[in-house]
C-alpha positions in Angstrom: 3.3 -33.6 -15.2 2.1 -31.6 -18.2 1.7 -27.8 -18.3 -2.1 -27.7 -17.9 -2.0 -30.1 -14.9 0.7 -27.9 -13.3 -1.3 -24.7 -13.9 -4.3 -26.3 -12.2 -2.2 -27.5 -9.3 -0.7 -24.0 -8.8 -4.1 -22.4 -9.0 -5.5 -24.7 -6.3 -2.5 -24.0 -4.1 -2.9 -20.2 -4.5 -6.6 -20.0 -5.0 -7.1 -17.0 -2.6 -4.5 -14.9 -4.5 -5.9 -15.8 -7.9 -9.4 -15.1 -6.6 -8.7 -11.5 -5.7 -7.0 -10.9 -9.1 -10.0 -12.4 -10.8 -12.3 -10.1 -8.7 -10.3 -7.1 -9.8 -10.6 -8.0 -13.4 -14.4 -8.5 -13.0 -14.7 -5.1 -11.3 -12.8 -3.4 -14.2 -14.9 -5.1 -16.9 -18.2 -4.4 -15.1 -17.4 -0.6 -14.7 -16.1 -0.5 -18.2 -19.4 -1.8 -19.5 -21.5 0.5 -17.3 -19.6 3.7 -18.2 -20.3 5.4 -21.5 -17.8 4.5 -24.3 -15.8 2.3 -21.8 -14.6 5.5 -20.2 -13.6 3.6 -17.1 -10.6 2.0 -18.9 -9.6 5.0 -21.0 -6.0 6.0 -20.5 -6.8 9.2 -18.4 -9.0 7.4 -15.9 -6.7 4.4 -15.8 -3.9 6.7 -14.9 -6.0 8.5 -12.3 -7.1 5.1 -10.8 -3.5 4.1 -10.0 -2.7 7.5 -8.6 -5.8 7.4 -6.3 -4.6 4.1 -4.8 -1.2 5.3 -3.7 -2.0 6.9 -0.3 -4.1 4.0 0.9 -1.5 1.5 -0.5 1.4 3.2 1.3 -0.5 2.7 4.5 -1.5 -0.9 3.6 2.1 -1.8 2.9 2.9 -1.2 6.6 -0.4 -2.4 7.9 0.3 -5.9 6.6 3.0 -6.5 9.1 1.0 -4.9 11.9 -1.9 -7.3 11.3 0.4 -10.2 10.7 1.8 -9.8 14.2 -1.8 -9.9 15.6 -2.2 -6.2 16.1 -4.1 -3.3 14.6 -3.4 0.4 14.0 -6.4 2.7 13.9 -4.3 5.9 13.9 -2.7 5.5 10.5 -5.3 7.6 8.6 -5.1 10.5 11.0 -1.3 10.2 11.3 -1.0 10.5 7.5 -3.4 13.5 7.7 -1.4 15.1 10.6 1.8 14.7 8.6 0.1 16.3 5.6 -1.0 19.4 7.5 2.4 19.7 9.1 4.1 19.5 5.7 1.6 22.0 4.3 2.3 24.4 7.2 6.0 24.3 6.6 5.5 24.7 2.8 3.1 27.7 3.1 4.2 29.5 6.3 7.9 28.7 7.0 9.8 27.9 3.8 8.0 30.7 1.8 9.6 33.1 4.3 13.0 31.6 4.8 13.6 30.0 1.4 11.3 31.9 -1.0 13.4 31.2 -4.1 14.5 27.6 -3.3 11.4 25.4 -4.0 13.4 22.2 -4.4 15.3 22.6 -1.1 12.0 23.6 0.6 10.3 20.5 -0.8 13.2 18.2 0.4 13.1 19.7 3.9 9.3 19.2 4.0 9.7 15.6 3.0 12.4 15.1 5.8 10.1 16.7 8.4 7.1 14.6 7.3 9.1 11.4 7.6 10.5 12.3 11.0 7.1 13.3 12.4 5.6 10.0 11.2 8.4 7.9 12.6 8.5 9.7 16.0 4.8 9.0 16.5 5.4 5.4 15.5 8.1 5.2 18.1 5.8 6.6 20.8 2.9 4.2 20.0 5.2 1.3 19.5 6.9 1.8 22.9 3.6 2.0 24.7 2.2 -1.1 22.9 5.3 -3.3 23.1 7.1 -2.3 26.3 4.2 -1.0 28.5 1.9 -3.8 27.3 -1.1 -1.6 26.5 -3.3 -3.2 23.8 -2.7 -1.8 20.3 -6.4 -1.2 19.7 -6.6 1.2 22.7 -3.3 2.9 22.0 -4.0 3.6 18.4 -7.6 4.6 19.1 -6.3 7.2 21.5 -3.6 8.2 19.0 -6.3 8.8 16.4 -8.1 11.2 18.7 -4.9 13.0 19.7 -3.9 13.4 16.0 -7.4 14.7 15.1 -6.9 17.4 17.8 -3.4 18.1 16.5 -4.8 18.7 13.0 -7.3 21.2 14.3 -4.6 23.0 16.3 -2.3 23.4 13.3 -4.9 24.3 10.8 -6.9 26.5 13.1 -9.9 25.3 11.2 -8.5 26.7 7.9 -7.1 25.1 4.8 -3.3 25.4 4.3 -2.0 25.5 0.7 0.7 23.1 -0.2 0.6 23.4 -4.0 4.1 24.9 -4.6 5.5 23.6 -7.9 8.4 21.5 -6.7 6.4 19.9 -3.9 3.4 19.2 -6.2 5.6 17.0 -8.4 5.8 14.4 -5.7 2.3 13.2 -6.2 1.2 15.0 -9.4 4.2 14.6 -11.6 4.8 12.3 -14.6 7.8 10.7 -16.1 8.4 11.2 -19.9 7.3 8.3 -22.1 10.8 7.3 -22.9 11.6 6.9 -19.2 8.6 4.6 -18.9 9.9 2.3 -21.6 13.4 2.3 -20.0 11.8 1.3 -16.7 9.7 -1.4 -18.4 12.8 -2.8 -20.0 14.6 -2.9 -16.7 11.7 -4.5 -14.9 11.3 -7.2 -17.6 15.0 -8.0 -17.5 14.9 -8.2 -13.7 11.8 -10.6 -13.9 13.7 -13.0 -16.1 16.9 -12.7 -14.1 14.9 -13.4 -10.9 13.3 -16.4 -12.5 16.6 -18.0 -13.6 18.4 -17.1 -10.3 15.5 -18.5 -8.2 15.6 -21.8 -10.2 19.4 -22.0 -9.8 19.2 -21.4 -6.0 16.5 -24.0 -5.6 18.5 -26.5 -7.6 21.6 -25.8 -5.5 19.8 -26.5 -2.2 17.8 -29.5 -3.4 14.3 -27.9 -3.5 11.7 -29.2 -5.9 11.6 -27.2 -9.1 8.5 -26.3 -11.1 8.7 -27.0 -14.8 10.7 -24.5 -16.7 7.7 -23.8 -19.0 5.6 -23.0 -16.0 8.1 -20.5 -14.6 8.6 -19.0 -18.1 4.8 -18.6 -18.6 4.5 -16.8 -15.3 7.4 -14.4 -16.1 6.0 -13.7 -19.5 2.6 -13.0 -18.0 4.0 -10.4 -15.5 6.2 -8.9 -18.2 3.2 -8.4 -20.4 1.3 -6.7 -17.5 4.2 -4.3 -17.1 4.4 -3.5 -20.8 0.6 -3.1 -21.1 0.6 -0.7 -18.1 3.4 1.5 -19.6 1.6 1.5 -23.0 -1.7 2.7 -21.5 -0.3 5.4 -19.2 2.0 6.7 -21.9 -1.1 7.4 -24.0 -2.0 9.9 -21.3 1.0 11.6 -19.7 3.3 8.8 -18.7 4.1 7.0 -15.5 2.9 8.8 -12.4 5.6 9.7 -10.0 3.6 8.5 -6.9 2.9 5.1 -8.5 6.7 4.7 -9.2 7.4 5.6 -5.5 4.7 3.1 -4.4 6.2 0.3 -6.6 9.6 0.9 -5.1 8.1 0.9 -1.6 6.2 -2.3 -2.3 9.3 -4.1 -3.6 11.3 -3.0 -0.5 8.6 -4.1 1.9 8.1 -7.4 0.1 11.9 -8.1 0.4 11.8 -7.1 4.1 8.8 -9.3 4.9 10.1 -12.3 2.9 13.9 -12.2 3.0 14.9 -10.7 6.3 15.0 -11.9 9.9 12.7 -9.0 11.0 10.0 -10.0 8.5 10.1 -13.7 9.2 9.9 -13.0 13.0 6.8 -10.9 12.4 5.1 -13.9 10.7 6.3 -16.2 13.5 4.9 -13.9 16.2 1.5 -13.7 14.5 1.4 -17.5 13.7 2.2 -18.7 17.2 3.3 -16.1 19.8 4.3 -18.6 22.5 6.3 -20.7 20.1 8.0 -17.6 18.8 8.9 -16.6 22.4 10.3 -20.1 23.2 12.3 -19.9 20.0 14.2 -16.9 21.4 12.5 -14.2 19.3 12.5 -10.8 21.1 8.7 -10.2 20.7 8.7 -6.7 22.3 11.5 -5.4 20.1 10.0 -6.8 16.9 6.5 -5.4 17.6 8.1 -2.0 18.5 10.0 -2.0 15.1 6.8 -2.9 13.2 5.0 0.2 14.6 8.1 2.4 13.9 8.0 1.2 10.3 4.2 1.8 10.2 4.8 5.4 11.4 7.5 5.9 8.8 5.1 4.8 6.0 2.4 7.0 7.4 4.9 9.8 6.9 5.3 8.8 3.3 1.5 8.6 2.9 1.1 12.0 4.5 3.6 13.7 2.2 1.9 12.1 -0.9 -1.5 13.2 0.4 -0.4 16.8 0.9 1.2 16.9 -2.6 -1.8 15.1 -4.3 -4.5 17.2 -2.7 -2.4 20.4 -2.7 -3.7 21.4 0.7 -3.6 20.5 4.4 -7.2 20.3 5.5 -9.1 19.7 8.8 -10.5 16.5 7.4 -7.1 15.2 6.2 -6.7 11.4 6.4 -10.3 10.8 7.4 -11.3 7.2 6.9 -7.9 6.2 5.4 -7.2 3.7 8.2 -10.4 1.8 7.3 -9.4 1.7 3.6 -5.9 0.5 4.5 -7.2 -2.3 6.7 -9.7 -3.3 4.1 -7.0 -3.4 1.4 -4.9 -5.7 3.5 -7.9 -8.1 4.3 -9.0 -8.0 0.6 -5.5 -8.9 -0.3 -5.5 -12.0 1.9 -4.0 -10.8 5.1 -5.6 -12.9 7.8 -7.4 -11.1 10.7 -6.1 -13.9 12.9 -2.5 -13.0 12.2 0.5 -14.9 10.7 -0.7 -14.7 7.0 -0.4 -11.8 4.5 1.6 -10.5 1.6 2.6 -7.0 0.4 1.6 -8.0 -3.2 -1.9 -9.0 -2.0 -2.3 -5.7 -0.1 -1.4 -3.8 -3.3 -4.1 -5.7 -5.2 -6.5 -5.0 -2.3 -5.7 -1.3 -2.4 -6.3 -1.3 -6.2 -9.7 -3.0 -5.6 -10.7 -0.3 -3.1 -9.6 2.5 -5.4 -11.4 0.7 -8.4 -14.6 0.5 -6.5 -14.5 4.1 -5.3 -13.5 5.4 -8.8 -16.2 3.3 -10.6 -19.0 4.2 -8.2 -18.1 7.9 -8.5 -18.1 7.7 -12.3 -21.6 6.2 -12.1 -22.7 9.0 -9.8 -23.7 6.6 -7.1 -24.5 8.5 -3.8 -21.8 8.4 -1.2 -24.0 6.5 1.2 -24.4 3.6 -1.2 -20.6 3.7 -1.9 -20.0 2.9 1.8 -22.6 0.1 1.7 -20.9 -1.5 -1.3 -17.4 -1.3 0.1 -18.6 -2.6 3.5 -20.3 -5.6 1.8 -17.2 -6.4 -0.2 -15.1 -6.3 3.0 -17.4 -8.7 4.8 -17.4 -11.1 1.9 -13.5 -10.9 1.9 -13.3 -11.7 5.6 -15.7 -14.6 5.1 -13.6 -15.9 2.2 -10.5 -15.6 4.4 -12.1 -17.7 7.2 -13.4 -20.2 4.7 -10.0 -20.8 3.0 -8.2 -21.0 6.3 -10.6 -23.5 7.7 -10.3 -25.7 4.6 -6.5 -25.5 4.7 
């Protein structure tokens, strides 16, 4: 089989994945043409675009497994918002009094509290859903209202500052350009190592191997993307700290979902719940852990939100749950359960951020922005149903 034939075959096998990547490229080109002097793809806006996707994408990374198991979590936006105001409260009103000259320690303690709050709420919701058999839709809808009330209680209707220097670095900081190139070198080396190691393992266990040229072409392509990204962001201020944190989170979540028993069980439960039960999978325990993990990632998102915005507000986290769900679905996560990837959700999150950013740059009224994003989501769901039916 020659290289062109193999490329065509791989494209057909992964048509949904390549379609969303193509859609992202089309969106970027369209907005670049519509904005003056191609401002949409200028280094500063390109850097801001990736920063803007981080909070939604942290939530989407956890939402993939929630949807894969056949559940939904409507509380993630407000949980991230609640964590953000809790963290802002401690930064502004507790640590400033107790640790006025220790900004790094104060920031570390705030991060720890945010993660604990998110995880504890995930434990509570997960227990009710998995062990008390209350539908996830109802539990998380109720959780959303509870968290909305909790935000109003903590803020007392006022904005709480969380713009202390050390804490702000979490979502507003940059790495120096040389660090970006070091990271690029490490990532490229890992990509080639992974390609060679994967081929070796497949050969060892007798799996069919793609042609070496095909694997090499794919690795070179992704290496080029990494280098291009570093080159562009280094022309502004360097790699954004929250984007680096998101990349690490996405890699860990991808490994968990693809290479651990916990991740494979989640897909088995969503694919065929009864078959999973008969296979001896502890469904209650696994769904409980999925929601605990979702709560933890809400904690991460809430910390990033407080650091990025610089404040804890009464409207914190509003609508983020919808963006996270949309990012997952745009990225190929099936609403019927059993199918979805972390990589796809990251692309979906980038599409959502790209649409929002581009429409704002074109001064499109907020009302029409919602219309556009809603239409894109409906088209994505239709595409999901279409591809699944054809398979």
